[in-house]
mmJSON file of the N, C-alpha and C atoms, coordinates in Angstrom:
{"data_MODEL":{"atom_site":{
"group_PDB":["ATOM","ATOM","ATOM","ATOM","ATOM","ATOM","ATOM","ATOM","ATOM","ATOM","ATOM","ATOM","ATOM","ATOM","ATOM","ATOM","ATOM","ATOM","ATOM","ATOM","ATOM","ATOM","ATOM","ATOM","ATOM","ATOM","ATOM","ATOM","ATOM","ATOM","ATOM","ATOM","ATOM","ATOM","ATOM","ATOM","ATOM","ATOM","ATOM","ATOM","ATOM","ATOM","ATOM","ATOM","ATOM","ATOM","ATOM","ATOM","ATOM","ATOM","ATOM","ATOM","ATOM","ATOM","ATOM","ATOM","ATOM","ATOM","ATOM","ATOM","ATOM","ATOM","ATOM","ATOM","ATOM","ATOM","ATOM","ATOM","ATOM","ATOM","ATOM","ATOM","ATOM","ATOM","ATOM","ATOM","ATOM","ATOM","ATOM","ATOM","ATOM","ATOM","ATOM","ATOM","ATOM","ATOM","ATOM","ATOM","ATOM","ATOM","ATOM","ATOM","ATOM","ATOM","ATOM","ATOM","ATOM","ATOM","ATOM","ATOM","ATOM","ATOM","ATOM","ATOM","ATOM","ATOM","ATOM","ATOM","ATOM","ATOM","ATOM","ATOM","ATOM","ATOM","ATOM","ATOM","ATOM","ATOM","ATOM","ATOM","ATOM","ATOM","ATOM","ATOM","ATOM","ATOM","ATOM","ATOM","ATOM","ATOM","ATOM","ATOM","ATOM","ATOM","ATOM","ATOM","ATOM","ATOM","ATOM","ATOM","ATOM","ATOM","ATOM","ATOM","ATOM","ATOM","ATOM","ATOM","ATOM","ATOM","ATOM","ATOM","ATOM","ATOM","ATOM","ATOM","ATOM","ATOM","ATOM","ATOM","ATOM","ATOM","ATOM","ATOM","ATOM","ATOM","ATOM","ATOM","ATOM","ATOM","ATOM","ATOM","ATOM","ATOM","ATOM","ATOM","ATOM","ATOM","ATOM","ATOM","ATOM","ATOM","ATOM","ATOM","ATOM","ATOM","ATOM","ATOM","ATOM","ATOM","ATOM","ATOM","ATOM","ATOM","ATOM"],
"id":[1,2,3,4,5,6,7,8,9,10,11,12,13,14,15,16,17,18,19,20,21,22,23,24,25,26,27,28,29,30,31,32,33,34,35,36,37,38,39,40,41,42,43,44,45,46,47,48,49,50,51,52,53,54,55,56,57,58,59,60,61,62,63,64,65,66,67,68,69,70,71,72,73,74,75,76,77,78,79,80,81,82,83,84,85,86,87,88,89,90,91,92,93,94,95,96,97,98,99,100,101,102,103,104,105,106,107,108,109,110,111,112,113,114,115,116,117,118,119,120,121,122,123,124,125,126,127,128,129,130,131,132,133,134,135,136,137,138,139,140,141,142,143,144,145,146,147,148,149,150,151,152,153,154,155,156,157,158,159,160,161,162,163,164,165,166,167,168,169,170,171,172,173,174,175,176,177,178,179,180,181,182,183,184,185,186,187,188,189,190,191,192,193,194,195],
"type_symbol":["N","C","C","N","C","C","N","C","C","N","C","C","N","C","C","N","C","C","N","C","C","N","C","C","N","C","C","N","C","C","N","C","C","N","C","C","N","C","C","N","C","C","N","C","C","N","C","C","N","C","C","N","C","C","N","C","C","N","C","C","N","C","C","N","C","C","N","C","C","N","C","C","N","C","C","N","C","C","N","C","C","N","C","C","N","C","C","N","C","C","N","C","C","N","C","C","N","C","C","N","C","C","N","C","C","N","C","C","N","C","C","N","C","C","N","C","C","N","C","C","N","C","C","N","C","C","N","C","C","N","C","C","N","C","C","N","C","C","N","C","C","N","C","C","N","C","C","N","C","C","N","C","C","N","C","C","N","C","C","N","C","C","N","C","C","N","C","C","N","C","C","N","C","C","N","C","C","N","C","C","N","C","C","N","C","C","N","C","C","N","C","C","N","C","C"],
"label_atom_id":["N","CA","C","N","CA","C","N","CA","C","N","CA","C","N","CA","C","N","CA","C","N","CA","C","N","CA","C","N","CA","C","N","CA","C","N","CA","C","N","CA","C","N","CA","C","N","CA","C","N","CA","C","N","CA","C","N","CA","C","N","CA","C","N","CA","C","N","CA","C","N","CA","C","N","CA","C","N","CA","C","N","CA","C","N","CA","C","N","CA","C","N","CA","C","N","CA","C","N","CA","C","N","CA","C","N","CA","C","N","CA","C","N","CA","C","N","CA","C","N","CA","C","N","CA","C","N","CA","C","N","CA","C","N","CA","C","N","CA","C","N","CA","C","N","CA","C","N","CA","C","N","CA","C","N","CA","C","N","CA","C","N","CA","C","N","CA","C","N","CA","C","N","CA","C","N","CA","C","N","CA","C","N","CA","C","N","CA","C","N","CA","C","N","CA","C","N","CA","C","N","CA","C","N","CA","C","N","CA","C","N","CA","C","N","CA","C","N","CA","C","N","CA","C","N","CA","C"],
"label_alt_id":[null,null,null,null,null,null,null,null,null,null,null,null,null,null,null,null,null,null,null,null,null,null,null,null,null,null,null,null,null,null,null,null,null,null,null,null,null,null,null,null,null,null,null,null,null,null,null,null,null,null,null,null,null,null,null,null,null,null,null,null,null,null,null,null,null,null,null,null,null,null,null,null,null,null,null,null,null,null,null,null,null,null,null,null,null,null,null,null,null,null,null,null,null,null,null,null,null,null,null,null,null,null,null,null,null,null,null,null,null,null,null,null,null,null,null,null,null,null,null,null,null,null,null,null,null,null,null,null,null,null,null,null,null,null,null,null,null,null,null,null,null,null,null,null,null,null,null,null,null,null,null,null,null,null,null,null,null,null,null,null,null,null,null,null,null,null,null,null,null,null,null,null,null,null,null,null,null,null,null,null,null,null,null,null,null,null,null,null,null,null,null,null,null,null,null],
"label_comp_id":["MET","MET","MET","ALA","ALA","ALA","GLU","GLU","GLU","GLY","GLY","GLY","THR","THR","THR","ARG","ARG","ARG","ARG","ARG","ARG","SER","SER","SER","ARG","ARG","ARG","SER","SER","SER","PHE","PHE","PHE","LEU","LEU","LEU","ALA","ALA","ALA","ALA","ALA","ALA","GLU","GLU","GLU","ALA","ALA","ALA","VAL","VAL","VAL","GLU","GLU","GLU","SER","SER","SER","TYR","TYR","TYR","VAL","VAL","VAL","ASP","ASP","ASP","ARG","ARG","ARG","GLU","GLU","GLU","LEU","LEU","LEU","ALA","ALA","ALA","ILE","ILE","ILE","ILE","ILE","ILE","GLU","GLU","GLU","GLY","GLY","GLY","ILE","ILE","ILE","GLU","GLU","GLU","ARG","ARG","ARG","GLY","GLY","GLY","LEU","LEU","LEU","ALA","ALA","ALA","ASP","ASP","ASP","VAL","VAL","VAL","GLU","GLU","GLU","ALA","ALA","ALA","GLY","GLY","GLY","ARG","ARG","ARG","THR","THR","THR","VAL","VAL","VAL","SER","SER","SER","HIS","HIS","HIS","GLU","GLU","GLU","ASP","ASP","ASP","ALA","ALA","ALA","MET","MET","MET","ALA","ALA","ALA","THR","THR","THR","VAL","VAL","VAL","ARG","ARG","ARG","GLN","GLN","GLN","ALA","ALA","ALA","ILE","ILE","ILE","LYS","LYS","LYS","VAL","VAL","VAL","ALA","ALA","ALA","ALA","ALA","ALA","GLY","GLY","GLY","GLY","GLY","GLY","THR","THR","THR","ALA","ALA","ALA"],
"label_asym_id":["A","A","A","A","A","A","A","A","A","A","A","A","A","A","A","A","A","A","A","A","A","A","A","A","A","A","A","A","A","A","A","A","A","A","A","A","A","A","A","A","A","A","A","A","A","A","A","A","A","A","A","A","A","A","A","A","A","A","A","A","A","A","A","A","A","A","A","A","A","A","A","A","A","A","A","A","A","A","A","A","A","A","A","A","A","A","A","A","A","A","A","A","A","A","A","A","A","A","A","A","A","A","A","A","A","A","A","A","A","A","A","A","A","A","A","A","A","A","A","A","A","A","A","A","A","A","A","A","A","A","A","A","A","A","A","A","A","A","A","A","A","A","A","A","A","A","A","A","A","A","A","A","A","A","A","A","A","A","A","A","A","A","A","A","A","A","A","A","A","A","A","A","A","A","A","A","A","A","A","A","A","A","A","A","A","A","A","A","A","A","A","A","A","A","A"],
"label_entity_id":["1","1","1","1","1","1","1","1","1","1","1","1","1","1","1","1","1","1","1","1","1","1","1","1","1","1","1","1","1","1","1","1","1","1","1","1","1","1","1","1","1","1","1","1","1","1","1","1","1","1","1","1","1","1","1","1","1","1","1","1","1","1","1","1","1","1","1","1","1","1","1","1","1","1","1","1","1","1","1","1","1","1","1","1","1","1","1","1","1","1","1","1","1","1","1","1","1","1","1","1","1","1","1","1","1","1","1","1","1","1","1","1","1","1","1","1","1","1","1","1","1","1","1","1","1","1","1","1","1","1","1","1","1","1","1","1","1","1","1","1","1","1","1","1","1","1","1","1","1","1","1","1","1","1","1","1","1","1","1","1","1","1","1","1","1","1","1","1","1","1","1","1","1","1","1","1","1","1","1","1","1","1","1","1","1","1","1","1","1","1","1","1","1","1","1"],
"label_seq_id":[1,1,1,2,2,2,3,3,3,4,4,4,5,5,5,6,6,6,7,7,7,8,8,8,9,9,9,10,10,10,11,11,11,12,12,12,13,13,13,14,14,14,15,15,15,16,16,16,17,17,17,18,18,18,19,19,19,20,20,20,21,21,21,22,22,22,23,23,23,24,24,24,25,25,25,26,26,26,27,27,27,28,28,28,29,29,29,30,30,30,31,31,31,32,32,32,33,33,33,34,34,34,35,35,35,36,36,36,37,37,37,38,38,38,39,39,39,40,40,40,41,41,41,42,42,42,43,43,43,44,44,44,45,45,45,46,46,46,47,47,47,48,48,48,49,49,49,50,50,50,51,51,51,52,52,52,53,53,53,54,54,54,55,55,55,56,56,56,57,57,57,58,58,58,59,59,59,60,60,60,61,61,61,62,62,62,63,63,63,64,64,64,65,65,65],
"pdbx_PDB_ins_code":[null,null,null,null,null,null,null,null,null,null,null,null,null,null,null,null,null,null,null,null,null,null,null,null,null,null,null,null,null,null,null,null,null,null,null,null,null,null,null,null,null,null,null,null,null,null,null,null,null,null,null,null,null,null,null,null,null,null,null,null,null,null,null,null,null,null,null,null,null,null,null,null,null,null,null,null,null,null,null,null,null,null,null,null,null,null,null,null,null,null,null,null,null,null,null,null,null,null,null,null,null,null,null,null,null,null,null,null,null,null,null,null,null,null,null,null,null,null,null,null,null,null,null,null,null,null,null,null,null,null,null,null,null,null,null,null,null,null,null,null,null,null,null,null,null,null,null,null,null,null,null,null,null,null,null,null,null,null,null,null,null,null,null,null,null,null,null,null,null,null,null,null,null,null,null,null,null,null,null,null,null,null,null,null,null,null,null,null,null,null,null,null,null,null,null],
"Cartn_x":[21.765,22.066,22.823,23.658,24.461,23.588,22.689,21.774,20.854,20.309,19.447,20.16,21.415,22.148,22.857,22.897,23.753,25.253,25.72,27.125,27.643,28.914,29.408,29.532,29.636,29.792,31.009,32.243,33.286,33.44,32.573,32.608,31.817,30.659,29.919,30.762,31.706,32.414,33.422,34.101,35.097,34.578,33.263,32.64,32.252,31.886,31.551,32.808,33.891,35.127,35.624,35.444,36.023,35.248,33.86,32.968,33.33,33.545,33.899,35.234,36.256,37.498,37.362,36.642,36.314,35.757,34.814,34.104,35.109,35.824,36.853,37.967,38.335,39.368,38.688,37.55,36.869,36.915,36.506,36.535,37.919,38.835,40.133,40.664,40.295,40.659,39.973,38.677,37.953,38.567,38.972,39.732,41.017,41.736,42.896,42.789,41.696,41.471,41.091,40.28,39.976,41.043,41.977,43.141,44.058,44.181,44.921,44.234,42.861,42.232,42.468,42.657,42.86,44.227,45.316,46.537,46.723,46.036,46.007,45.116,44.477,43.632,42.314,41.972,40.576,39.518,39.143,38.201,37.26,36.268,35.183,34.775,34.659,34.274,32.862,32.646,31.194,30.178,30.543,29.665,29.278,30.169,29.996,29.281,29.611,28.923,27.374,27.143,25.731,25.011,25.71,24.982,24.474,25.442,25.077,23.93,23.874,22.738,21.483,21.548,20.433,19.917,20.7,20.268,19.686,20.233,19.662,18.267,18.096,16.845,15.821,16.181,15.262,14.938,15.829,15.489,14.464,14.788,13.973,12.638,12.581,11.22,10.376,10.973,10.227,10.772,11.849,12.417,13.318,13.92,14.898,16.301,17.084,18.53,19.282],
"Cartn_y":[101.041,99.631,99.775,100.642,100.991,101.375,102.272,102.602,101.615,100.839,99.607,98.599,98.359,97.207,97.649,99.139,99.671,99.307,99.142,98.981,100.103,100.406,101.401,101.065,102.136,101.846,101.06,101.394,100.919,99.324,98.998,97.667,96.846,97.466,96.708,96.499,97.613,97.534,96.304,96.466,95.313,94.001,93.75,92.499,92.098,92.97,92.616,92.261,92.978,92.64,91.206,91.012,89.73,88.604,88.774,87.823,87.558,88.659,88.548,87.789,88.193,87.438,85.891,85.584,84.197,83.432,83.95,83.422,83.149,84.083,84.079,83.011,82.895,82.016,80.56,80.409,79.07,78.643,79.68,79.344,78.855,79.569,79.325,77.928,77.545,76.349,75.166,75.407,74.478,74.127,75.27,75.104,74.37,74.665,74.103,72.551,72.14,70.764,70.043,70.736,70.153,69.922,70.934,70.835,69.562,69.375,68.285,66.933,66.917,65.707,65.333,66.387,66.197,65.623,66.216,65.856,64.342,63.933,62.655,61.65,62.205,61.174,60.943,61.578,61.404,62.205,61.597,62.367,61.265,61.737,60.93,61.52,60.849,61.346,61.929,62.967,63.589,62.571,61.651,60.593,59.756,59.203,58.419,59.187,60.374,61.064,61.271,61.626,61.809,60.485,59.399,58.001,57.635,58.101,57.867,58.731,59.915,60.872,60.382,59.965,59.392,58.31,57.227,56.092,56.524,57.444,57.935,58.464,59.233,59.863,58.614,57.795,56.579,56.045,55.72,54.887,55.735,57.119,57.934,58.082,57.814,57.985,56.604,55.606,54.372,53.278,53.595,52.516,51.575,50.687,49.676,50.107,49.762,50.005,49.223],
"Cartn_z":[117.631,118.163,119.49,119.498,120.769,121.958,121.715,122.798,123.243,122.268,122.629,123.336,123.131,123.865,124.927,125.179,126.165,126.14,124.744,124.556,123.769,123.739,123.113,121.545,120.794,119.341,119.124,119.736,119.546,119.999,121.014,121.381,120.318,119.771,118.767,117.478,117.134,115.97,116.071,117.291,117.54,117.615,118.013,118.048,116.631,115.804,114.337,113.692,113.792,113.148,113.631,114.95,115.405,114.783,114.732,114.064,112.668,111.939,110.484,110.335,111.144,111.014,111.451,112.306,112.786,111.601,110.962,109.877,108.682,108.32,107.293,107.625,108.894,109.213,109.067,109.555,109.345,107.886,106.952,105.539,105.085,105.458,105.046,105.531,106.802,107.263,106.549,106.256,105.424,104.058,103.421,102.156,102.371,103.342,103.528,103.771,104.57,104.767,103.59,102.684,101.454,100.458,100.441,99.629,100.037,101.551,102.021,101.693,101.657,101.216,99.726,98.964,97.399,97.303,98.029,97.984,98.621,99.519,99.962,99.229,98.308,97.524,98.105,99.101,99.723,99.07,97.743,96.915,96.431,95.957,95.282,93.99,92.873,91.537,91.706,90.859,90.858,90.588,89.524,89.204,90.306,91.109,92.212,93.285,93.562,94.634,94.258,92.959,92.487,92.53,92.289,92.298,93.806,94.64,96.2,96.501,96.089,96.437,95.788,94.579,93.946,94.629,95.025,95.85,97.191,97.783,99.179,98.91,97.797,97.577,97.238,96.416,96.12,97.363,98.246,99.483,100.367,100.511,101.247,100.655,99.449,98.649,98.825,99.389,99.62,98.696,97.95,96.979,97.939,97.21,97.919,97.654,98.591,98.462,97.557],
"occupancy":[1.0,1.0,1.0,1.0,1.0,1.0,1.0,1.0,1.0,1.0,1.0,1.0,1.0,1.0,1.0,1.0,1.0,1.0,1.0,1.0,1.0,1.0,1.0,1.0,1.0,1.0,1.0,1.0,1.0,1.0,1.0,1.0,1.0,1.0,1.0,1.0,1.0,1.0,1.0,1.0,1.0,1.0,1.0,1.0,1.0,1.0,1.0,1.0,1.0,1.0,1.0,1.0,1.0,1.0,1.0,1.0,1.0,1.0,1.0,1.0,1.0,1.0,1.0,1.0,1.0,1.0,1.0,1.0,1.0,1.0,1.0,1.0,1.0,1.0,1.0,1.0,1.0,1.0,1.0,1.0,1.0,1.0,1.0,1.0,1.0,1.0,1.0,1.0,1.0,1.0,1.0,1.0,1.0,1.0,1.0,1.0,1.0,1.0,1.0,1.0,1.0,1.0,1.0,1.0,1.0,1.0,1.0,1.0,1.0,1.0,1.0,1.0,1.0,1.0,1.0,1.0,1.0,1.0,1.0,1.0,1.0,1.0,1.0,1.0,1.0,1.0,1.0,1.0,1.0,1.0,1.0,1.0,1.0,1.0,1.0,1.0,1.0,1.0,1.0,1.0,1.0,1.0,1.0,1.0,1.0,1.0,1.0,1.0,1.0,1.0,1.0,1.0,1.0,1.0,1.0,1.0,1.0,1.0,1.0,1.0,1.0,1.0,1.0,1.0,1.0,1.0,1.0,1.0,1.0,1.0,1.0,1.0,1.0,1.0,1.0,1.0,1.0,1.0,1.0,1.0,1.0,1.0,1.0,1.0,1.0,1.0,1.0,1.0,1.0,1.0,1.0,1.0,1.0,1.0,1.0],
"B_iso_or_equiv":[0.0,0.0,0.0,0.0,0.0,0.0,0.0,0.0,0.0,0.0,0.0,0.0,0.0,0.0,0.0,0.0,0.0,0.0,0.0,0.0,0.0,0.0,0.0,0.0,0.0,0.0,0.0,0.0,0.0,0.0,0.0,0.0,0.0,0.0,0.0,0.0,0.0,0.0,0.0,0.0,0.0,0.0,0.0,0.0,0.0,0.0,0.0,0.0,0.0,0.0,0.0,0.0,0.0,0.0,0.0,0.0,0.0,0.0,0.0,0.0,0.0,0.0,0.0,0.0,0.0,0.0,0.0,0.0,0.0,0.0,0.0,0.0,0.0,0.0,0.0,0.0,0.0,0.0,0.0,0.0,0.0,0.0,0.0,0.0,0.0,0.0,0.0,0.0,0.0,0.0,0.0,0.0,0.0,0.0,0.0,0.0,0.0,0.0,0.0,0.0,0.0,0.0,0.0,0.0,0.0,0.0,0.0,0.0,0.0,0.0,0.0,0.0,0.0,0.0,0.0,0.0,0.0,0.0,0.0,0.0,0.0,0.0,0.0,0.0,0.0,0.0,0.0,0.0,0.0,0.0,0.0,0.0,0.0,0.0,0.0,0.0,0.0,0.0,0.0,0.0,0.0,0.0,0.0,0.0,0.0,0.0,0.0,0.0,0.0,0.0,0.0,0.0,0.0,0.0,0.0,0.0,0.0,0.0,0.0,0.0,0.0,0.0,0.0,0.0,0.0,0.0,0.0,0.0,0.0,0.0,0.0,0.0,0.0,0.0,0.0,0.0,0.0,0.0,0.0,0.0,0.0,0.0,0.0,0.0,0.0,0.0,0.0,0.0,0.0,0.0,0.0,0.0,0.0,0.0,0.0],
"pdbx_formal_charge":[null,null,null,null,null,null,null,null,null,null,null,null,null,null,null,null,null,null,null,null,null,null,null,null,null,null,null,null,null,null,null,null,null,null,null,null,null,null,null,null,null,null,null,null,null,null,null,null,null,null,null,null,null,null,null,null,null,null,null,null,null,null,null,null,null,null,null,null,null,null,null,null,null,null,null,null,null,null,null,null,null,null,null,null,null,null,null,null,null,null,null,null,null,null,null,null,null,null,null,null,null,null,null,null,null,null,null,null,null,null,null,null,null,null,null,null,null,null,null,null,null,null,null,null,null,null,null,null,null,null,null,null,null,null,null,null,null,null,null,null,null,null,null,null,null,null,null,null,null,null,null,null,null,null,null,null,null,null,null,null,null,null,null,null,null,null,null,null,null,null,null,null,null,null,null,null,null,null,null,null,null,null,null,null,null,null,null,null,null,null,null,null,null,null,null],
"auth_seq_id":[1,1,1,2,2,2,3,3,3,4,4,4,5,5,5,6,6,6,7,7,7,8,8,8,9,9,9,10,10,10,11,11,11,12,12,12,13,13,13,14,14,14,15,15,15,16,16,16,17,17,17,18,18,18,19,19,19,20,20,20,21,21,21,22,22,22,23,23,23,24,24,24,25,25,25,26,26,26,27,27,27,28,28,28,29,29,29,30,30,30,31,31,31,32,32,32,33,33,33,34,34,34,35,35,35,36,36,36,37,37,37,38,38,38,39,39,39,40,40,40,41,41,41,42,42,42,43,43,43,44,44,44,45,45,45,46,46,46,47,47,47,48,48,48,49,49,49,50,50,50,51,51,51,52,52,52,53,53,53,54,54,54,55,55,55,56,56,56,57,57,57,58,58,58,59,59,59,60,60,60,61,61,61,62,62,62,63,63,63,64,64,64,65,65,65],
"auth_comp_id":["MET","MET","MET","ALA","ALA","ALA","GLU","GLU","GLU","GLY","GLY","GLY","THR","THR","THR","ARG","ARG","ARG","ARG","ARG","ARG","SER","SER","SER","ARG","ARG","ARG","SER","SER","SER","PHE","PHE","PHE","LEU","LEU","LEU","ALA","ALA","ALA","ALA","ALA","ALA","GLU","GLU","GLU","ALA","ALA","ALA","VAL","VAL","VAL","GLU","GLU","GLU","SER","SER","SER","TYR","TYR","TYR","VAL","VAL","VAL","ASP","ASP","ASP","ARG","ARG","ARG","GLU","GLU","GLU","LEU","LEU","LEU","ALA","ALA","ALA","ILE","ILE","ILE","ILE","ILE","ILE","GLU","GLU","GLU","GLY","GLY","GLY","ILE","ILE","ILE","GLU","GLU","GLU","ARG","ARG","ARG","GLY","GLY","GLY","LEU","LEU","LEU","ALA","ALA","ALA","ASP","ASP","ASP","VAL","VAL","VAL","GLU","GLU","GLU","ALA","ALA","ALA","GLY","GLY","GLY","ARG","ARG","ARG","THR","THR","THR","VAL","VAL","VAL","SER","SER","SER","HIS","HIS","HIS","GLU","GLU","GLU","ASP","ASP","ASP","ALA","ALA","ALA","MET","MET","MET","ALA","ALA","ALA","THR","THR","THR","VAL","VAL","VAL","ARG","ARG","ARG","GLN","GLN","GLN","ALA","ALA","ALA","ILE","ILE","ILE","LYS","LYS","LYS","VAL","VAL","VAL","ALA","ALA","ALA","ALA","ALA","ALA","GLY","GLY","GLY","GLY","GLY","GLY","THR","THR","THR","ALA","ALA","ALA"],
"auth_asym_id":["A","A","A","A","A","A","A","A","A","A","A","A","A","A","A","A","A","A","A","A","A","A","A","A","A","A","A","A","A","A","A","A","A","A","A","A","A","A","A","A","A","A","A","A","A","A","A","A","A","A","A","A","A","A","A","A","A","A","A","A","A","A","A","A","A","A","A","A","A","A","A","A","A","A","A","A","A","A","A","A","A","A","A","A","A","A","A","A","A","A","A","A","A","A","A","A","A","A","A","A","A","A","A","A","A","A","A","A","A","A","A","A","A","A","A","A","A","A","A","A","A","A","A","A","A","A","A","A","A","A","A","A","A","A","A","A","A","A","A","A","A","A","A","A","A","A","A","A","A","A","A","A","A","A","A","A","A","A","A","A","A","A","A","A","A","A","A","A","A","A","A","A","A","A","A","A","A","A","A","A","A","A","A","A","A","A","A","A","A","A","A","A","A","A","A"],
"auth_atom_id":["N","CA","C","N","CA","C","N","CA","C","N","CA","C","N","CA","C","N","CA","C","N","CA","C","N","CA","C","N","CA","C","N","CA","C","N","CA","C","N","CA","C","N","CA","C","N","CA","C","N","CA","C","N","CA","C","N","CA","C","N","CA","C","N","CA","C","N","CA","C","N","CA","C","N","CA","C","N","CA","C","N","CA","C","N","CA","C","N","CA","C","N","CA","C","N","CA","C","N","CA","C","N","CA","C","N","CA","C","N","CA","C","N","CA","C","N","CA","C","N","CA","C","N","CA","C","N","CA","C","N","CA","C","N","CA","C","N","CA","C","N","CA","C","N","CA","C","N","CA","C","N","CA","C","N","CA","C","N","CA","C","N","CA","C","N","CA","C","N","CA","C","N","CA","C","N","CA","C","N","CA","C","N","CA","C","N","CA","C","N","CA","C","N","CA","C","N","CA","C","N","CA","C","N","CA","C","N","CA","C","N","CA","C","N","CA","C","N","CA","C","N","CA","C","N","CA","C"],
"pdbx_PDB_model_num":[1,1,1,1,1,1,1,1,1,1,1,1,1,1,1,1,1,1,1,1,1,1,1,1,1,1,1,1,1,1,1,1,1,1,1,1,1,1,1,1,1,1,1,1,1,1,1,1,1,1,1,1,1,1,1,1,1,1,1,1,1,1,1,1,1,1,1,1,1,1,1,1,1,1,1,1,1,1,1,1,1,1,1,1,1,1,1,1,1,1,1,1,1,1,1,1,1,1,1,1,1,1,1,1,1,1,1,1,1,1,1,1,1,1,1,1,1,1,1,1,1,1,1,1,1,1,1,1,1,1,1,1,1,1,1,1,1,1,1,1,1,1,1,1,1,1,1,1,1,1,1,1,1,1,1,1,1,1,1,1,1,1,1,1,1,1,1,1,1,1,1,1,1,1,1,1,1,1,1,1,1,1,1,1,1,1,1,1,1,1,1,1,1,1,1]
}}}
């Protein structure tokens, strides 16, 4: 890959590590936002969420809202 991209192996390795760390940090930030939502009471029950999804599917399939 280094030869094909005319980049050094160390450059490609550093780029791969940076990309991995960025993805992991984004995951952690998402988890932290979710925990903050739970603490603040910004949640929906599974039953309510599924009812909303089923209704959206029904409407998309040509049913009425």
